[in-house]
N, C-alpha and C positions, 0 to 999 in steps of 0.2 A: 659146140660143146665147150669151147674155151670161154665163151661169154657166160655160160652157166656157172662155171667154177671160178670166175674172176672176183666175185663178190662173196664175202663170208656169209652174209645172210641168205643169199641165193643157194649157196652150197649146202648150208644147214637145212634149208627147206626141202631141197631135192633129196638129201640123205634121209630125212624124216619120212618123206613120201615113199622112198625106196624101201625103207624098213617096214612100212605099213604094207606095201605090196608083196613082200616076201614072207609075210606073217604065216601063211598057210604051209610054207615049205620048211619051216624050222620049229624046233621046240625050245629055242633059247628064250623067246619071249612070246607072249600071247596077247593080242589086241582084238578088240571088237572090229569086225570087218565091215565098217560103215564109212561113208564119205566124210562124216563129221569127225570121226577118229583120225582119218587120213589127214584132214585139214589141221586138226589139233596137233598131230605129230609133226607135220611140216612146220607149223608155227613154233612149236617147242624146240625143234631142231635148229630153226633160224635164231631163236633167242639164245640158246646155249652157244651156238657158233659165234654169234656176235659178241657175247660176253667174254668168251675165251679170246677172241680177237682183240678186244679192248684191254684185256688184262695182260696178255702174254705177247712177247715179241720173239724174234729169232734168237735173242740172247737171254731169255728168261722173262721175268716179271718186268713190265714196263714201269720205269720210274722217271718222271719228268722233273728236272730240277729247274724251276723257273724263278 
């Protein structure tokens, strides 16, 4: 389990796949219940997670002074 959460892209993918799998148990969001939608949500979650990881740090917005 620790290996799945060590990478920001992996964590985003599994969170997207989890949200797709609990689609029938909540009314917060509604998705089509197909494998293509699950794959799309996993990839979208991975993209969003990686973007946030690249932009933000523990101290706020990452600013590199080179």
